[in-house]
C-alpha positions in Angstrom: -13.5 -31.0 -20.6 -17.1 -29.8 -20.2 -17.4 -26.5 -18.3 -20.5 -25.7 -16.4 -20.7 -22.2 -17.8 -20.6 -20.4 -21.2 -17.4 -18.7 -22.2 -17.6 -15.1 -23.2 -14.1 -15.1 -24.6 -11.3 -17.8 -24.9 -10.1 -19.5 -21.8 -6.4 -20.5 -21.8 -5.0 -23.2 -19.6 -1.2 -22.8 -19.6 2.0 -23.9 -17.9 5.6 -22.8 -17.9 8.9 -24.8 -17.5 11.7 -22.5 -16.6 15.4 -22.2 -15.6 14.4 -21.7 -12.0 12.0 -20.0 -9.6 13.3 -16.4 -9.5 10.6 -14.4 -11.4 13.0 -11.5 -12.1 16.0 -13.4 -13.3 14.9 -16.9 -14.6 13.6 -17.6 -18.1 11.0 -19.7 -19.8 12.3 -22.8 -21.6 8.9 -24.2 -22.5 5.3 -22.9 -22.7 2.3 -25.1 -23.3 -1.3 -24.0 -23.6 -4.8 -25.3 -24.3 -7.0 -22.6 -25.7 -10.8 -23.2 -25.5 -13.0 -20.8 -27.4 -16.6 -19.9 -26.8 -17.5 -21.9 -29.9 -16.0 -25.0 -28.3 -12.8 -25.1 -30.4 -9.7 -26.4 -28.7 -6.2 -25.5 -29.6 -3.1 -27.2 -28.0 0.2 -25.6 -28.5 3.7 -26.3 -27.1 6.8 -24.2 -27.8 10.4 -24.3 -26.4 12.7 -21.3 -26.1 16.4 -20.7 -25.8 16.6 -18.9 -22.5 20.0 -17.4 -23.4 21.4 -18.6 -20.1 22.5 -22.0 -18.8 19.7 -24.2 -17.5 20.8 -25.3 -14.0 21.1 -29.1 -13.5 18.5 -28.8 -10.7 15.9 -27.4 -13.2 16.8 -30.0 -15.8 16.2 -32.7 -13.2 12.7 -31.4 -12.7 11.5 -30.9 -16.2 14.0 -32.9 -18.3 14.9 -30.0 -20.6 18.7 -29.5 -21.1 20.8 -26.8 -22.8 21.2 -29.1 -25.8 17.4 -29.5 -26.1 16.9 -25.7 -26.6 20.2 -24.8 -28.3 18.5 -24.3 -31.7 15.3 -22.7 -30.4 14.5 -19.0 -30.7 14.7 -16.7 -27.7 11.3 -15.8 -26.2 11.4 -12.2 -27.5 11.6 -13.4 -31.1 8.1 -14.7 -31.0 6.7 -12.7 -28.0 4.7 -10.2 -30.1 2.8 -12.9 -32.0 2.3 -14.9 -28.8 0.8 -11.9 -27.1 -1.3 -10.6 -30.0 -2.5 -13.8 -31.7 -2.9 -16.3 -28.8 -3.1 -14.5 -25.4 -4.9 -11.2 -26.2 -8.4 -10.9 -24.7 -8.3 -14.3 -23.0 -8.9 -15.4 -19.4 -6.3 -17.6 -17.9 -6.3 -20.9 -16.0 -3.7 -23.3 -14.6 -2.1 -24.7 -11.5 -0.3 -22.1 -9.3 -0.4 -19.6 -12.1 -1.3 -16.7 -9.7 1.8 -17.3 -7.6 4.3 -18.2 -10.3 3.5 -18.6 -14.0 1.6 -15.3 -14.5 4.3 -13.1 -12.7 7.1 -14.8 -14.7 5.2 -14.4 -18.0 4.7 -10.7 -17.3 8.4 -10.3 -16.5 9.4 -12.1 -19.7 7.1 -9.9 -21.8 8.4 -6.8 -20.0 12.0 -7.7 -21.0 10.8 -7.8 -24.6 9.2 -4.3 -24.3 5.6 -5.7 -24.2 3.1 -5.0 -21.5 1.1 -8.1 -20.7 -1.8 -6.6 -18.8 -3.9 -8.5 -16.3 -6.5 -5.8 -16.2 -9.9 -7.3 -16.8 -8.6 -10.8 -17.1 -10.1 -13.5 -14.9 -7.6 -16.1 -13.5 -8.6 -19.5 -12.4 -6.0 -21.3 -10.3 -6.6 -25.0 -9.7 -4.1 -24.8 -6.8 -6.1 -22.1 -5.1 -9.2 -24.3 -5.2 -7.3 -27.5 -4.3 -5.4 -25.9 -1.4 -8.5 -24.3 0.0 -10.2 -27.6 -0.1 -7.4 -30.2 0.3 -4.0 -28.4 0.5 -1.8 -30.7 -1.7 0.2 -30.5 -4.9 -0.8 -31.4 -8.5 0.2 -35.0 -8.3 -1.8 -35.5 -5.1 -4.7 -33.6 -6.9 -4.6 -36.2 -9.7 -4.7 -39.1 -7.2 -7.4 -37.5 -5.1 -9.7 -36.1 -7.8 -9.0 -38.4 -10.8 -8.0 -41.6 -9.0 -4.8 -42.0 -11.0 -1.1 -41.0 -10.9 0.1 -37.9 -12.7 2.5 -39.7 -15.0 3.5 -36.6 -16.9 4.5 -34.5 -13.9 6.7 -31.5 -14.9 5.9 -31.9 -18.6 4.3 -28.5 -19.4 1.6 -30.0 -21.6 1.1 -33.0 -19.3 0.7 -30.6 -16.3 -2.0 -28.5 -18.0 -3.9 -31.6 -19.3 -4.0 -32.8 -15.7 -4.9 -29.3 -14.4 -7.8 -29.1 -16.7 -9.0 -32.6 -15.8 -8.7 -31.7 -12.1 -10.9 -28.6 -12.6 -13.6 -30.8 -14.1 -13.4 -33.2 -11.1 -13.5 -30.2 -8.7 -16.8 -29.0 -10.2 -18.2 -32.5 -9.7 -17.0 -32.8 -6.1 -17.7 -29.3 -4.7 -21.2 -28.3 -5.6 -20.7 -25.0 -3.8 -18.1 -23.8 -6.3 -19.2 -20.9 -8.4 -20.5 -21.9 -11.8 -19.3 -18.9 -13.7 -15.9 -17.3 -14.5 -16.5 -14.1 -12.5 -17.4 -16.2 -9.4 -14.5 -18.6 -9.8 -12.1 -15.6 -10.3 -13.5 -14.1 -7.1 -13.1 -17.5 -5.3 -9.4 -17.7 -6.3 -8.8 -14.0 -5.6 -10.2 -14.3 -2.0 -7.8 -17.2 -1.2 -4.7 -15.7 -2.9 -5.1 -12.2 -4.3 -3.0 -11.5 -7.4 -0.4 -9.0 -6.3 2.0 -6.9 -8.4 5.5 -5.8 -7.1 3.9 -2.4 -6.3 1.3 -4.2 -4.1 4.1 -6.1 -2.4 6.0 -2.9 -1.6 3.2 -0.5 -0.8 -0.4 -0.2 0.3 -2.9 1.3 -2.1 -2.8 4.8 -3.3 -5.9 5.6 -1.3 -4.0 4.5 1.9 -1.1 6.8 1.1 1.3 4.2 -0.3 2.6 2.9 3.0 5.6 0.6 2.9 4.6 -3.1 3.3 8.1 -4.4 3.6 11.7 -3.3 4.2 13.2 -1.3 7.1 10.6 1.4 6.7 7.6 -1.0 6.9 4.6 0.9 8.2 5.8 4.3 7.1 4.3 6.3 4.3 6.4 6.7 1.1 6.1 10.5 1.3 7.4 10.5 4.9 10.4 8.3 4.0 11.1 10.5 1.0 11.3 13.5 3.3 13.0 11.9 6.3 15.2 9.1 4.8 15.9 10.0 1.2 19.0 7.8 1.2 16.8 4.7 1.4 14.9 5.8 -1.7 18.2 6.5 -3.5 19.2 2.9 -2.6 16.0 1.6 -4.1 16.5 3.6 -7.3 20.0 2.2 -7.7 19.0 -1.4 -7.1 19.4 -3.5 -10.3 16.6 -5.9 -9.6 13.9 -3.4 -8.5 10.6 -3.5 -10.4 10.1 -0.6 -12.9 6.7 0.3 -11.6 8.1 0.4 -8.0 10.9 2.7 -9.3 8.4 5.0 -10.9 6.6 5.6 -7.6 9.8 6.0 -5.7 11.2 8.4 -8.3 8.1 10.5 -8.2 8.1 10.7 -4.4 11.8 11.7 -4.5 11.2 14.4 -7.0 8.3 15.9 -5.0 10.8 16.5 -2.2 13.3 18.3 -4.4 12.8 22.0 -3.8 12.1 24.2 -6.8 14.6 27.1 -7.1 12.9 30.5 -6.4 12.2 32.8 -9.3 14.3 35.9 -9.0 12.4 39.2 -9.0 13.4 41.5 -11.9 15.6 44.4 -10.9 13.9 47.8 -10.5 13.5 49.5 -13.8 14.1 46.4 -15.9 10.4 45.9 -16.8 9.3 47.3 -20.1 7.2 50.3 -19.9 
């Protein structure tokens, strides 16, 4: 596809097929990407992974990948470092619904492998954000609307990103008001659906005092809950599925409420003369 702007660094269109929709517990079974470099080189890559858990029949019905199909594939962590360092490092990201699903799940998979996949400084273009702001439908409807054809490869990872990339090109042609640069498109997508971490989902910003955004103490400051309802924070610290960054904040708040034992004054005459 022809982009109406110059790339400063590679742009990667990517899509995941997984065992389900639970970001914390489900696993990647297929990853496909198209990498476009500033020089105009294009790399297509598809890889399947053994999720080390059964693929539910419902998931197989969607993407067609069964346990037998991935039985001999490597687990994600076996190739995660090379994927991160050689393909995804210093790249911007694009795809359909990647802000809401693919990026959080990819971050979670890397974290399970002991690798931090940082979104700091990355621009993310989400064709679903543009589409839903303008038309509010799914990828198959986007193919019919923008491309005038059926999306025959629906739920094939490579087929999905090929269609996503083609849809982006058609969106540029149809909506002349779309920003013509990556920073502008990133801001356009961010305004419609901001990228949010688990910390963002639980608390307001540090400047706002880390106020709970969810749960029974919604609207209360973390520091106040730590002081007045420490049992709730102890429950959070003991929860198996709680995000590590959330736990770090909660633990720090708890520790700030733990009184420091007073230092005993030396007995009279015990000081050295």
